[in-house]
Every structure is written in C-alpha cells, then in structure tokens.
C-alpha positions, -999 to 999 in steps of 0.1 A, spaced: -49 -233 150 -69 -227 119 -53 -209 88 -79 -182 91 -72 -176 127 -35 -176 121 -39 -150 94 -62 -129 116 -38 -131 145 -9 -120 121 -29 -91 107 -39 -78 142 -4 -82 155 9 -55 131 -1 -22 144 16 -4 115 -13 -14 93 -36 11 113 -15 39 99 -16 27 62 -27 53 37 -50 25 22 -71 21 53 -108 25 44 -101 25 6 -118 -1 -18 -94 -31 -17 -102 -37 -54 -79 -7 -61 -50 -28 -50 -60 -59 -69 -63 -49 -105 -75 -74 -130 -47 -98 -141 -47 -88 -178 -53 -50 -172 -16 -42 -176 7 -21 -156 -14 11 -159 -41 -4 -137 -18 -5 -108 -10 33 -110 -38 45 -87 -27 20 -60 9 31 -65 0 67 -59 -17 58 -26 14 37 -16 38 66 -25 23 88 1 19 60 27 38 64 60 42 27 64 51 17 28 83 0 37 66 -20 65 41 -31 40 66 -40 14 87 -59 38 57 -78 52 47 -88 16 82 -100 9 84 -119 43 51 -136 37 56 -143 0 24 -124 -9 19 -129 -46 -13 -108 -50 -21 -72 -54 -1 -41 -51 17 -40 -17 43 -14 -6 39 3 -41 50 -28 -60 32 -54 -81 37 -92 -74 63 -93 -103 82 -62 -90 82 -78 -55 97 -111 -68 126 -90 -83 130 -70 -52 131 -102 -31 158 -115 -54 178 -82 -51 175 -83 -13 187 -119 -11 216 -112 -32 226 -81 -10 222 -103 21 243 -131 6 270 -106 -5 271 -90 29 275 -124 45 304 -133 21 321 -100 28 320 -105 65 
C-alpha cells in the first residue's frame, strides 16, 4: 500500500475529524511560519479551545508523532512535552501496579 493511500485511509477511518471545529477553515491558520513566534498560533488555539474533538485530535497527533502545525490546541514543541508527560504517567502507573 502506498504511503499516500495509507494516510488517506487513516484519515477517513477517523470519523471524529468530521466534527472538528477546524473543518472548512484555511489550513494555513494551523501551520504558522516557523519563525513567527508563539503569537502566530493563538488564532489556531482559539479554534481548538472550542472544538468538541480537541482531545481526539491531540491524542491522534501524539500517537502518530505529528511534528507539524497546531493540533489539539498545542504546538509541536508543546506536544513533545505532553508526550513525555504522558509516558512518565504511564510508566509510573505501571510501576505502582
């Protein structure tokens, strides 16, 4: 299966995406220029803040190691920190059981 077909299949298989607040918005809003600073992501964050599937989007971004754009209300840098936090929580839970 080609990479594009796999990605397309993965995208279609996630029905939560149809309920996302960003559906129909300009994708560039969620991909601010690299050197534009944190303020450039604020408009995207506002959209994500009201999104009914924000957590699904964030979890998907973390699960697929998505390193681009604002997803689930977080920038790539914030998602890397969140992924580390979640791994620590998971590891601590395993050690406690």
